[in-house]
N, C-alpha and C positions, 0 to 999 in steps of 0.2 A: 817533416819527412826525414827519415833516418839517413845517416851518411852513406850507408851501404845500399840504399834503395836505388835500383837501376831505372833510369828513365828510358823510354823507347826512343828510337831514332826516326827522323823524318827523311825519307829518301825521295829525292827529286828525280822523277822518272820521265825521260823524254819519250815521245811516241812518234811513229812514222808520220810524215807530212801528207801522205795519201795512201792509196791501196797498195802498199809495198810490204813485202815480207819483213817481219820484225828483225830477223837475223841479218837482213841486208843493210840496215841502217843503225842498229843498236849494238852496243858492246855486249860481250858474253856476261860481263859483270852485271849490266843492267837487266838482261833477261833472267839471269840467275836470281837477282834480287826480287823481281816480279814474281817468280815462281815460289819464293819463300814467304811472301807476305799474304796476310788474309784480311788486311784492313787498308782501304784506300780512300783518299779524298780526291774527287774528280770534278772537272767542269761538266762532264756529261756521263752519267753512270752507264747509259746504254752503250755508247761507243767504247767506254772503258772495258766493259765486259767482252766486247768483240776483240779489243786489244789483248786482253788477258788470254783469250783463246789462241790468238796468233803467237803468243810467246810459248805456248805449249804447257800452260799451267795445268797441273793435274788435280788441283783442288776442285771439288764440286762448286759450281757457281753459287749455290744457295748457302754455302758455308763462308762466303766472302762478303764482308761488309763494305759497302761503297757509299760514302756521304757526298752529297752534291755541294760544290762550292763554285758559284758563278757570280756574275755582276749583280744579281739580285739578292745574294745571301746577306742577311744582316750581320753586322760586326759581332753581335752578342753570340751568334752561333759558333764563332771560331773557337771560343773557349771550350765548348762541348766537343768539338772535333779533336781538340788536343787532349781531352781528358784520358782517353785510352793510352796515349803516350806517357802522360804523367804517372799512369799506373804500370808502365813498363812494356807496353805493347808497341812494336814497330809499325810504321805506316808508310805508305807511298803516296806522294802527291803527283797527280797525272793531269796534264793539260789536254785540251781537245786535239791539238797537233803541235809537235815541236817540243820546246823546252818549257817546263812549268816555271812560272814567275816572270817570264819574258813576254810582254804583250799578253798577259794572262792574269786572271784574278787571284791566282795562287800566291802571289807575292805577299798579300796581307797575312796569310797563314804562316808563311816563313818568318816574317817580321815578328809576329806574336810568339812563335816557337823560340826565337832568339831570346825574347824577353823572359821566357820560362826556362831558359838554359837547356833546351832540348837540342840534341846533336843534329846538325843538318848535313846530309850527305848528297851533294849533287852528282848525278851520273851523266856520262857522256852520251850524246845522241844528236840528231839533226836540229839545227836552228835555221829557219829560213832566212832570218836576218843576216846571220854570219855567213851562210853559204852564198847568199846574194852578194854580199860585200866582197867575199873572196873571189867570186867569179866575175865581178864587174870591172876590175882593173882600175878602179878609182882609189882615192886616198884611204888606205887602211890604217894610217897613223892618226888621222883626225876625222872623226865621224860622229854623227848624232842620229838617234832613232826617234822619230816623232809620232809613232803610232798612226792614228787616223787623222787626216787633215779635215777641215770643214767641208760639209756636204754642199752647202749653197754655193753657186757658181762664183759670185762676186767675192765671197769670203775665201774660197779656195784659191782663186787667182791672186788675191792679196797675200795669202799665206805663202804661196809659191814664190812670189817676188821677194818677200821678206827673207825666206830661207835662202834664196839665191844670193841676196846681198850678204848674208851671214857666211855663206859658202865662199864668196869672193874675198871677204875680209880675213877669214881663218884658213882658207884652203881646206875646207871641211866638206866631206861627203855627207849629203843629206839623204836620209832613208825614211820612207814611210810605206804604209800598206793601205789597201782599199778594199771595200766590200766587193767581192768578185763581179757582181752584175754591173758595177759602176766602173770597172777597169777601163773600158774603151773610152768612155766619156772623160775620165781622168787623164788618160794619155793624150787625148785630143786637146784638152785645156792646157796640159803641161807644155805641149809643143807650141801652142798659141801664145803662152805667157812667158816662158823662159827665153832667154836670149840665144841667138844662133850659135855662139861659140861654146855654150854650156854642154857638158857631157851628160847624157841621159842613158841610164841602164834600166832595162826591163828584165826581171827574172821571174819566169812563170813555171809552174808545175815542177818545182825543185825536187830532186831525187826520183821523179817519176819517168817512165819511158818517153813521155812527151815534153820533157824539160827543154826550155829555151832560155838562153841568156844572151841579150844583145846590148852592146854599148856603142852609141854613136853620138856625134854632136847633134844638137837639135836641128840644125840645118840639113843634116844628112838622113833624117828619118823619113824616107820616101815610102819604103815598103814596111807597113806596120803589121805585126802578127795579130791574129785574132785572140783576144784576151778575155772575152766575155765568159763569166762563170769559171775562170781558172784562178787558183791561188796565185797571187802575184805580189812581188816586192818592187817598189820604185826607188831608184837611187839617182842622184844627180850631183855634179860637181861643176861649179862655175869655171868657164874656160878663161 
């Protein structure tokens, strides 16, 4: 490759967390970048096309190339996705919701792009994890995100207790997410497993009109919000 050959840049483009106008949660820089690009790598091409329309992209949809990158994408396919960037074409990495690379399969593409010396440009936008932490009132100096905890009840309770002990030792906020249809079960088990003085926060429907953020000690969770099928982040801090 000649010294003056330009590599494309990989733009990390956040998307709204729900049915929210793009301009309400994305920076003008992010929206302008989306309108400029004609090549995207996305977790879900169908919802990405809907997102592109929300940004006011004037390009015909048939002229935009969208490659799928999800949890089933083989590692060998990542090199092919970066080939246009090595040839000088800019690309956008788009998550299903929120920030790409955070609780998202796009991180593997970003890591490979670094190895190929491709410029990475993260753009500002909503992250449910950070918004939940900001709104929780819990420790924002020491925190850890654990993704999804075990599904099986016994294993989930064991994981909650282990994280609570770690929270106690480190004064660390523990953050995790759940498949929406299991939210209410997870809340019930969390209240049954965690100790009474522990602070528990539930952040649901972030950035949406139905947004709710509640932080209470475990012993004070008498009135529980309805969480079924709502995007939700769970946080707790040992009391």
